[in-house]
PDB file of N, CA, C and O in Angstrom:
ATOM      1  N   MET A   1       4.972 -10.544   5.799  1.00  0.00           N
ATOM      2  CA  MET A   1       5.284  -9.720   6.943  1.00  0.00           C
ATOM      3  C   MET A   1       3.995  -9.494   7.737  1.00  0.00           C
ATOM      4  O   MET A   1       2.978  -9.103   7.163  1.00  0.00           O
ATOM      5  N   ARG A   2       4.029  -9.729   9.006  1.00  0.00           N
ATOM      6  CA  ARG A   2       2.840  -9.567   9.842  1.00  0.00           C
ATOM      7  C   ARG A   2       2.970  -8.357  10.744  1.00  0.00           C
ATOM      8  O   ARG A   2       4.056  -8.038  11.228  1.00  0.00           O
ATOM      9  N   ARG A   3       1.866  -7.698  10.959  1.00  0.00           N
ATOM     10  CA  ARG A   3       1.835  -6.522  11.822  1.00  0.00           C
ATOM     11  C   ARG A   3       1.876  -6.941  13.275  1.00  0.00           C
ATOM     12  O   ARG A   3       1.257  -7.930  13.667  1.00  0.00           O
ATOM     13  N   GLN A   4       2.604  -6.187  14.063  1.00  0.00           N
ATOM     14  CA  GLN A   4       2.658  -6.440  15.503  1.00  0.00           C
ATOM     15  C   GLN A   4       1.444  -5.831  16.194  1.00  0.00           C
ATOM     16  O   GLN A   4       0.901  -6.424  17.125  1.00  0.00           O
ATOM     17  N   ASP A   5       1.014  -4.656  15.749  1.00  0.00           N
ATOM     18  CA  ASP A   5      -0.187  -4.043  16.300  1.00  0.00           C
ATOM     19  C   ASP A   5      -1.256  -4.083  15.216  1.00  0.00           C
ATOM     20  O   ASP A   5      -0.935  -3.974  14.032  1.00  0.00           O
ATOM     21  N   ASN A   6      -2.476  -4.231  15.586  1.00  0.00           N
ATOM     22  CA  ASN A   6      -3.557  -4.446  14.624  1.00  0.00           C
ATOM     23  C   ASN A   6      -4.393  -3.197  14.426  1.00  0.00           C
ATOM     24  O   ASN A   6      -5.621  -3.273  14.465  1.00  0.00           O
ATOM     25  N   HIS A   7      -3.756  -2.036  14.213  1.00  0.00           N
ATOM     26  CA  HIS A   7      -4.529  -0.824  14.039  1.00  0.00           C
ATOM     27  C   HIS A   7      -5.081  -0.674  12.622  1.00  0.00           C
ATOM     28  O   HIS A   7      -6.029   0.087  12.431  1.00  0.00           O
ATOM     29  N   CYS A   8      -4.538  -1.355  11.635  1.00  0.00           N
ATOM     30  CA  CYS A   8      -5.006  -1.261  10.258  1.00  0.00           C
ATOM     31  C   CYS A   8      -5.952  -2.423   9.960  1.00  0.00           C
ATOM     32  O   CYS A   8      -5.678  -3.566  10.325  1.00  0.00           O
ATOM     33  N   LEU A   9      -7.055  -2.122   9.299  1.00  0.00           N
ATOM     34  CA  LEU A   9      -8.065  -3.142   9.002  1.00  0.00           C
ATOM     35  C   LEU A   9      -7.849  -3.843   7.656  1.00  0.00           C
ATOM     36  O   LEU A   9      -8.597  -4.758   7.312  1.00  0.00           O
ATOM     37  N   ASN A  10      -6.837  -3.422   6.893  1.00  0.00           N
ATOM     38  CA  ASN A  10      -6.569  -4.032   5.601  1.00  0.00           C
ATOM     39  C   ASN A  10      -6.103  -5.471   5.811  1.00  0.00           C
ATOM     40  O   ASN A  10      -5.185  -5.723   6.591  1.00  0.00           O
ATOM     41  N   THR A  11      -6.733  -6.408   5.118  1.00  0.00           N
ATOM     42  CA  THR A  11      -6.432  -7.831   5.299  1.00  0.00           C
ATOM     43  C   THR A  11      -5.107  -8.262   4.684  1.00  0.00           C
ATOM     44  O   THR A  11      -4.665  -9.386   4.920  1.00  0.00           O
ATOM     45  N   ASN A  12      -4.459  -7.394   3.898  1.00  0.00           N
ATOM     46  CA  ASN A  12      -3.164  -7.750   3.328  1.00  0.00           C
ATOM     47  C   ASN A  12      -2.112  -7.981   4.408  1.00  0.00           C
ATOM     48  O   ASN A  12      -1.142  -8.700   4.170  1.00  0.00           O
ATOM     49  N   HIS A  13      -2.282  -7.392   5.578  1.00  0.00           N
ATOM     50  CA  HIS A  13      -1.314  -7.573   6.665  1.00  0.00           C
ATOM     51  C   HIS A  13      -1.282  -9.014   7.177  1.00  0.00           C
ATOM     52  O   HIS A  13      -0.255  -9.464   7.685  1.00  0.00           O
ATOM     53  N   SER A  14      -2.381  -9.733   7.049  1.00  0.00           N
ATOM     54  CA  SER A  14      -2.436 -11.100   7.583  1.00  0.00           C
ATOM     55  C   SER A  14      -2.244 -12.168   6.508  1.00  0.00           C
ATOM     56  O   SER A  14      -2.187 -13.355   6.830  1.00  0.00           O
ATOM     57  N   ARG A  15      -2.146 -11.780   5.261  1.00  0.00           N
ATOM     58  CA  ARG A  15      -1.959 -12.743   4.172  1.00  0.00           C
ATOM     59  C   ARG A  15      -0.487 -13.079   3.993  1.00  0.00           C
ATOM     60  O   ARG A  15       0.391 -12.274   4.305  1.00  0.00           O
ATOM     61  N   THR A  16      -0.233 -14.274   3.490  1.00  0.00           N
ATOM     62  CA  THR A  16       1.145 -14.693   3.268  1.00  0.00           C
ATOM     63  C   THR A  16       1.624 -14.385   1.849  1.00  0.00           C
ATOM     64  O   THR A  16       2.825 -14.214   1.639  1.00  0.00           O
ATOM     65  N   ASN A  17       0.723 -14.311   0.876  1.00  0.00           N
ATOM     66  CA  ASN A  17       1.094 -14.066  -0.514  1.00  0.00           C
ATOM     67  C   ASN A  17       0.394 -12.804  -1.011  1.00  0.00           C
ATOM     68  O   ASN A  17      -0.619 -12.880  -1.706  1.00  0.00           O
ATOM     69  N   VAL A  18       0.940 -11.646  -0.651  1.00  0.00           N
ATOM     70  CA  VAL A  18       0.351 -10.361  -1.012  1.00  0.00           C
ATOM     71  C   VAL A  18       0.941  -9.910  -2.344  1.00  0.00           C
ATOM     72  O   VAL A  18       2.141 -10.053  -2.575  1.00  0.00           O
ATOM     73  N   LEU A  19       0.096  -9.366  -3.220  1.00  0.00           N
ATOM     74  CA  LEU A  19       0.522  -8.989  -4.564  1.00  0.00           C
ATOM     75  C   LEU A  19       0.922  -7.525  -4.698  1.00  0.00           C
ATOM     76  O   LEU A  19       1.253  -7.085  -5.799  1.00  0.00           O
ATOM     77  N   VAL A  20       0.902  -6.759  -3.611  1.00  0.00           N
ATOM     78  CA  VAL A  20       1.317  -5.358  -3.625  1.00  0.00           C
ATOM     79  C   VAL A  20       2.403  -5.150  -2.577  1.00  0.00           C
ATOM     80  O   VAL A  20       2.492  -5.912  -1.614  1.00  0.00           O
ATOM     81  N   ARG A  21       3.235  -4.114  -2.762  1.00  0.00           N
ATOM     82  CA  ARG A  21       4.321  -3.851  -1.813  1.00  0.00           C
ATOM     83  C   ARG A  21       3.823  -3.143  -0.559  1.00  0.00           C
ATOM     84  O   ARG A  21       4.242  -3.480   0.549  1.00  0.00           O
ATOM     85  N   PHE A  22       2.927  -2.156  -0.721  1.00  0.00           N
ATOM     86  CA  PHE A  22       2.485  -1.341   0.407  1.00  0.00           C
ATOM     87  C   PHE A  22       0.979  -1.454   0.636  1.00  0.00           C
ATOM     88  O   PHE A  22       0.209  -1.664  -0.301  1.00  0.00           O
ATOM     89  N   CYS A  23       0.574  -1.310   1.897  1.00  0.00           N
ATOM     90  CA  CYS A  23      -0.834  -1.262   2.261  1.00  0.00           C
ATOM     91  C   CYS A  23      -1.396   0.079   1.798  1.00  0.00           C
ATOM     92  O   CYS A  23      -0.798   1.125   2.050  1.00  0.00           O
ATOM     93  N   THR A  24      -2.533   0.050   1.127  1.00  0.00           N
ATOM     94  CA  THR A  24      -3.137   1.286   0.629  1.00  0.00           C
ATOM     95  C   THR A  24      -3.844   2.071   1.730  1.00  0.00           C
ATOM     96  O   THR A  24      -4.214   3.227   1.522  1.00  0.00           O
ATOM     97  N   MET A  25      -4.035   1.462   2.888  1.00  0.00           N
ATOM     98  CA  MET A  25      -4.702   2.155   3.985  1.00  0.00           C
ATOM     99  C   MET A  25      -3.717   2.852   4.920  1.00  0.00           C
ATOM    100  O   MET A  25      -3.936   4.003   5.295  1.00  0.00           O
ATOM    101  N   CYS A  26      -2.634   2.170   5.300  1.00  0.00           N
ATOM    102  CA  CYS A  26      -1.701   2.756   6.282  1.00  0.00           C
ATOM    103  C   CYS A  26      -0.320   3.051   5.707  1.00  0.00           C
ATOM    104  O   CYS A  26       0.455   3.774   6.333  1.00  0.00           O
ATOM    105  N   GLY A  27       0.009   2.516   4.537  1.00  0.00           N
ATOM    106  CA  GLY A  27       1.291   2.788   3.903  1.00  0.00           C
ATOM    107  C   GLY A  27       2.431   1.881   4.335  1.00  0.00           C
ATOM    108  O   GLY A  27       3.549   2.022   3.838  1.00  0.00           O
ATOM    109  N   GLU A  28       2.176   0.962   5.239  1.00  0.00           N
ATOM    110  CA  GLU A  28       3.225   0.052   5.696  1.00  0.00           C
ATOM    111  C   GLU A  28       3.516  -1.003   4.623  1.00  0.00           C
ATOM    112  O   GLU A  28       2.610  -1.444   3.915  1.00  0.00           O
ATOM    113  N   ALA A  29       4.780  -1.401   4.510  1.00  0.00           N
ATOM    114  CA  ALA A  29       5.155  -2.440   3.558  1.00  0.00           C
ATOM    115  C   ALA A  29       4.537  -3.770   3.985  1.00  0.00           C
ATOM    116  O   ALA A  29       4.703  -4.198   5.127  1.00  0.00           O
ATOM    117  N   VAL A  30       3.827  -4.419   3.069  1.00  0.00           N
ATOM    118  CA  VAL A  30       3.223  -5.716   3.364  1.00  0.00           C
ATOM    119  C   VAL A  30       3.904  -6.849   2.602  1.00  0.00           C
ATOM    120  O   VAL A  30       3.728  -8.017   2.949  1.00  0.00           O
ATOM    121  N   ASN A  31       4.686  -6.518   1.557  1.00  0.00           N
ATOM    122  CA  ASN A  31       5.469  -7.522   0.838  1.00  0.00           C
ATOM    123  C   ASN A  31       6.758  -6.866   0.361  1.00  0.00           C
ATOM    124  O   ASN A  31       6.792  -6.235  -0.695  1.00  0.00           O
ATOM    125  N   ILE A  32       7.813  -7.021   1.148  1.00  0.00           N
ATOM    126  CA  ILE A  32       9.083  -6.365   0.833  1.00  0.00           C
ATOM    127  C   ILE A  32       9.810  -7.021  -0.341  1.00  0.00           C
ATOM    128  O   ILE A  32      10.820  -6.495  -0.808  1.00  0.00           O
ATOM    129  N   ASN A  33       9.319  -8.145  -0.819  1.00  0.00           N
ATOM    130  CA  ASN A  33       9.937  -8.830  -1.954  1.00  0.00           C
ATOM    131  C   ASN A  33       9.567  -8.197  -3.294  1.00  0.00           C
ATOM    132  O   ASN A  33      10.201  -8.488  -4.308  1.00  0.00           O
ATOM    133  N   ILE A  34       8.564  -7.349  -3.311  1.00  0.00           N
ATOM    134  CA  ILE A  34       8.160  -6.654  -4.541  1.00  0.00           C
ATOM    135  C   ILE A  34       8.960  -5.356  -4.608  1.00  0.00           C
ATOM    136  O   ILE A  34       8.967  -4.590  -3.644  1.00  0.00           O
ATOM    137  N   PRO A  35       9.634  -5.095  -5.733  1.00  0.00           N
ATOM    138  CA  PRO A  35      10.428  -3.864  -5.836  1.00  0.00           C
ATOM    139  C   PRO A  35       9.547  -2.616  -5.809  1.00  0.00           C
ATOM    140  O   PRO A  35       8.402  -2.640  -6.260  1.00  0.00           O
ATOM    141  N   ILE A  36      10.102  -1.521  -5.271  1.00  0.00           N
ATOM    142  CA  ILE A  36       9.396  -0.245  -5.262  1.00  0.00           C
ATOM    143  C   ILE A  36       9.366   0.297  -6.681  1.00  0.00           C
ATOM    144  O   ILE A  36      10.379   0.297  -7.379  1.00  0.00           O
ATOM    145  N   LYS A  37       8.201   0.754  -7.096  1.00  0.00           N
ATOM    146  CA  LYS A  37       8.008   1.251  -8.452  1.00  0.00           C
ATOM    147  C   LYS A  37       8.036   2.779  -8.446  1.00  0.00           C
ATOM    148  O   LYS A  37       7.558   3.404  -7.499  1.00  0.00           O
ATOM    149  N   ASN A  38       8.589   3.377  -9.488  1.00  0.00           N
ATOM    150  CA  ASN A  38       8.500   4.823  -9.679  1.00  0.00           C
ATOM    151  C   ASN A  38       7.180   5.123 -10.376  1.00  0.00           C
ATOM    152  O   ASN A  38       7.013   4.834 -11.561  1.00  0.00           O
ATOM    153  N   CYS A  39       6.252   5.700  -9.638  1.00  0.00           N
ATOM    154  CA  CYS A  39       4.904   5.939 -10.154  1.00  0.00           C
ATOM    155  C   CYS A  39       4.809   7.296 -10.838  1.00  0.00           C
ATOM    156  O   CYS A  39       5.604   8.200 -10.581  1.00  0.00           O
ATOM    157  N   THR A  40       3.824   7.415 -11.709  1.00  0.00           N
ATOM    158  CA  THR A  40       3.538   8.693 -12.359  1.00  0.00           C
ATOM    159  C   THR A  40       2.427   9.397 -11.583  1.00  0.00           C
ATOM    160  O   THR A  40       1.718   8.781 -10.788  1.00  0.00           O
ATOM    161  N   GLN A  41       2.292  10.686 -11.828  1.00  0.00           N
ATOM    162  CA  GLN A  41       1.214  11.445 -11.195  1.00  0.00           C
ATOM    163  C   GLN A  41      -0.152  10.940 -11.663  1.00  0.00           C
ATOM    164  O   GLN A  41      -1.119  10.978 -10.902  1.00  0.00           O
ATOM    165  N   ASP A  42      -0.239  10.467 -12.908  1.00  0.00           N
ATOM    166  CA  ASP A  42      -1.499   9.911 -13.418  1.00  0.00           C
ATOM    167  C   ASP A  42      -1.887   8.645 -12.655  1.00  0.00           C
ATOM    168  O   ASP A  42      -3.062   8.434 -12.353  1.00  0.00           O
ATOM    169  N   GLU A  43      -0.891   7.799 -12.344  1.00  0.00           N
ATOM    170  CA  GLU A  43      -1.167   6.583 -11.570  1.00  0.00           C
ATOM    171  C   GLU A  43      -1.621   6.943 -10.158  1.00  0.00           C
ATOM    172  O   GLU A  43      -2.525   6.310  -9.612  1.00  0.00           O
ATOM    173  N   HIS A  44      -0.997   7.955  -9.571  1.00  0.00           N
ATOM    174  CA  HIS A  44      -1.401   8.400  -8.234  1.00  0.00           C
ATOM    175  C   HIS A  44      -2.800   9.005  -8.258  1.00  0.00           C
ATOM    176  O   HIS A  44      -3.581   8.800  -7.329  1.00  0.00           O
ATOM    177  N   ALA A  45      -3.119   9.746  -9.310  1.00  0.00           N
ATOM    178  CA  ALA A  45      -4.462  10.323  -9.430  1.00  0.00           C
ATOM    179  C   ALA A  45      -5.513   9.213  -9.524  1.00  0.00           C
ATOM    180  O   ALA A  45      -6.576   9.309  -8.911  1.00  0.00           O
ATOM    181  N   GLU A  46      -5.219   8.180 -10.277  1.00  0.00           N
ATOM    182  CA  GLU A  46      -6.148   7.048 -10.391  1.00  0.00           C
ATOM    183  C   GLU A  46      -6.311   6.342  -9.043  1.00  0.00           C
ATOM    184  O   GLU A  46      -7.418   5.952  -8.673  1.00  0.00           O
ATOM    185  N   SER A  47      -5.227   6.185  -8.326  1.00  0.00           N
ATOM    186  CA  SER A  47      -5.278   5.552  -7.012  1.00  0.00           C
ATOM    187  C   SER A  47      -6.087   6.396  -6.024  1.00  0.00           C
ATOM    188  O   SER A  47      -6.823   5.855  -5.198  1.00  0.00           O
ATOM    189  N   ARG A  48      -5.948   7.732  -6.112  1.00  0.00           N
ATOM    190  CA  ARG A  48      -6.759   8.622  -5.262  1.00  0.00           C
ATOM    191  C   ARG A  48      -8.239   8.484  -5.594  1.00  0.00           C
ATOM    192  O   ARG A  48      -9.081   8.485  -4.696  1.00  0.00           O
ATOM    193  N   ARG A  49      -8.561   8.364  -6.888  1.00  0.00           N
ATOM    194  CA  ARG A  49      -9.966   8.173  -7.290  1.00  0.00           C
ATOM    195  C   ARG A  49     -10.532   6.872  -6.723  1.00  0.00           C
ATOM    196  O   ARG A  49     -11.732   6.764  -6.472  1.00  0.00           O
ATOM    197  N   ASP A  50      -9.653   5.884  -6.523  1.00  0.00           N
ATOM    198  CA  ASP A  50     -10.074   4.615  -5.914  1.00  0.00           C
ATOM    199  C   ASP A  50     -10.149   4.722  -4.386  1.00  0.00           C
ATOM    200  O   ASP A  50     -10.418   3.735  -3.700  1.00  0.00           O
ATOM    201  N   MET A  51      -9.907   5.942  -3.858  1.00  0.00           N
ATOM    202  CA  MET A  51      -9.988   6.248  -2.424  1.00  0.00           C
ATOM    203  C   MET A  51      -8.881   5.588  -1.608  1.00  0.00           C
ATOM    204  O   MET A  51      -9.073   5.298  -0.427  1.00  0.00           O
ATOM    205  N   ASN A  52      -7.731   5.349  -2.223  1.00  0.00           N
ATOM    206  CA  ASN A  52      -6.579   4.802  -1.502  1.00  0.00           C
ATOM    207  C   ASN A  52      -5.855   5.927  -0.781  1.00  0.00           C
ATOM    208  O   ASN A  52      -5.632   6.991  -1.359  1.00  0.00           O
ATOM    209  N   MET A  53      -5.490   5.705   0.465  1.00  0.00           N
ATOM    210  CA  MET A  53      -4.745   6.696   1.246  1.00  0.00           C
ATOM    211  C   MET A  53      -3.268   6.717   0.852  1.00  0.00           C
ATOM    212  O   MET A  53      -2.621   7.763   0.910  1.00  0.00           O
ATOM    213  N   HIS A  54      -2.737   5.554   0.451  1.00  0.00           N
ATOM    214  CA  HIS A  54      -1.327   5.414   0.087  1.00  0.00           C
ATOM    215  C   HIS A  54      -1.232   4.632  -1.217  1.00  0.00           C
ATOM    216  O   HIS A  54      -2.122   3.853  -1.558  1.00  0.00           O
ATOM    217  N   CYS A  55      -0.150   4.853  -1.929  1.00  0.00           N
ATOM    218  CA  CYS A  55       0.102   4.126  -3.174  1.00  0.00           C
ATOM    219  C   CYS A  55       0.582   2.712  -2.851  1.00  0.00           C
ATOM    220  O   CYS A  55       1.462   2.532  -2.009  1.00  0.00           O
ATOM    221  N   ALA A  56       0.014   1.723  -3.510  1.00  0.00           N
ATOM    222  CA  ALA A  56       0.393   0.327  -3.290  1.00  0.00           C
ATOM    223  C   ALA A  56       1.761   0.008  -3.882  1.00  0.00           C
ATOM    224  O   ALA A  56       2.378  -0.987  -3.502  1.00  0.00           O
ATOM    225  N   ASN A  57       2.246   0.837  -4.807  1.00  0.00           N
ATOM    226  CA  ASN A  57       3.521   0.571  -5.484  1.00  0.00           C
ATOM    227  C   ASN A  57       4.715   1.264  -4.855  1.00  0.00           C
ATOM    228  O   ASN A  57       5.798   0.683  -4.774  1.00  0.00           O
ATOM    229  N   CYS A  58       4.529   2.524  -4.400  1.00  0.00           N
ATOM    230  CA  CYS A  58       5.671   3.270  -3.855  1.00  0.00           C
ATOM    231  C   CYS A  58       5.468   3.675  -2.394  1.00  0.00           C
ATOM    232  O   CYS A  58       6.423   4.094  -1.741  1.00  0.00           O
ATOM    233  N   GLY A  59       4.250   3.559  -1.870  1.00  0.00           N
ATOM    234  CA  GLY A  59       3.974   3.873  -0.477  1.00  0.00           C
ATOM    235  C   GLY A  59       3.691   5.326  -0.175  1.00  0.00           C
ATOM    236  O   GLY A  59       3.399   5.668   0.971  1.00  0.00           O
ATOM    237  N   GLU A  60       3.769   6.208  -1.190  1.00  0.00           N
ATOM    238  CA  GLU A  60       3.548   7.632  -0.967  1.00  0.00           C
ATOM    239  C   GLU A  60       2.131   7.890  -0.447  1.00  0.00           C
ATOM    240  O   GLU A  60       1.172   7.257  -0.887  1.00  0.00           O
ATOM    241  N   GLN A  61       2.017   8.828   0.493  1.00  0.00           N
ATOM    242  CA  GLN A  61       0.715   9.202   1.011  1.00  0.00           C
ATOM    243  C   GLN A  61      -0.003  10.011  -0.065  1.00  0.00           C
ATOM    244  O   GLN A  61       0.525  11.021  -0.531  1.00  0.00           O
ATOM    245  N   LEU A  62      -1.194   9.585  -0.465  1.00  0.00           N
ATOM    246  CA  LEU A  62      -1.922  10.223  -1.555  1.00  0.00           C
ATOM    247  C   LEU A  62      -2.980  11.192  -1.070  1.00  0.00           C
ATOM    248  O   LEU A  62      -3.184  12.243  -1.678  1.00  0.00           O
ATOM    249  N   ILE A  63      -3.647  10.858   0.005  1.00  0.00           N
ATOM    250  CA  ILE A  63      -4.717  11.679   0.562  1.00  0.00           C
ATOM    251  C   ILE A  63      -4.246  12.191   1.911  1.00  0.00           C
ATOM    252  O   ILE A  63      -3.921  11.405   2.801  1.00  0.00           O
ATOM    253  N   LYS A  64      -4.209  13.496   2.061  1.00  0.00           N
ATOM    254  CA  LYS A  64      -3.686  14.076   3.298  1.00  0.00           C
ATOM    255  C   LYS A  64      -4.783  14.650   4.148  1.00  0.00           C
ATOM    256  O   LYS A  64      -4.516  15.179   5.227  1.00  0.00           O
TER     257      LYS A  64
END
């Protein structure tokens, strides 16, 4: 899936074989073929420690 507007700098938007469902910077789906995962709070905490704005598995906004 390609972005129509280029406001996000994450390179997953321009790749054809992305290994995550959601962009960790803007939260937009980058590979709709990957099922949405039910994440735990521990997984979200780890993702926040990695400075991700959104979860790559469920798309939830982590840093507000």
